[in-house]
C-alpha angles and dihedrals in degrees: 000000000000111000133199089260091058090052090052091046089050092053093047092048092049090051091049092049092050091049092048091049092051093048093047095062148296094305097279098088126100092238091055091051092049091051091050091049094050089047092053091046090054091050090052092049092051091048091052086056088061096255102114093118091051095051101037093097095051099077090045092051092049091052091057109096137153092263099039111044112178111216113249095240090055092048091049092048092053093045092050093052095044096046095045093040094224137093122248119202092221092053092047089051089051091054092045093055092043092058092052092055119107090253107033124191117266114285090233087075093071094035090075106129093225091053092047089051090052090051093049092047091050092051101043111019101055115074096213125036118193112242093234091055094056 
């Protein structure tokens, strides 16, 4: 059973891993990659415990920084898709336009393993994909 303390510990651990990754380099160092891998592994473990909807906002909150503000519509689109566990064409369109802006959101936003899994499922599991959704 996952308790409230484990949720707080998860948040604290994610924040420490993000801080360690940022201090270790510009994202190209081995220590930064290890921190990112441990962070993703923890997210997967929490999701297996049935808490994906409770932790979906944590990676988005950690990506918000003074230099990289994610626009609220993009944040809402990601949260909607991650919490519901399904892709929405309007939310995908929102992400698409956000990444073609002069100052796009950080790429880590769409590198979330749960989001990537949703994309792969949408591309290969469904027999018929609507032309507008491609």
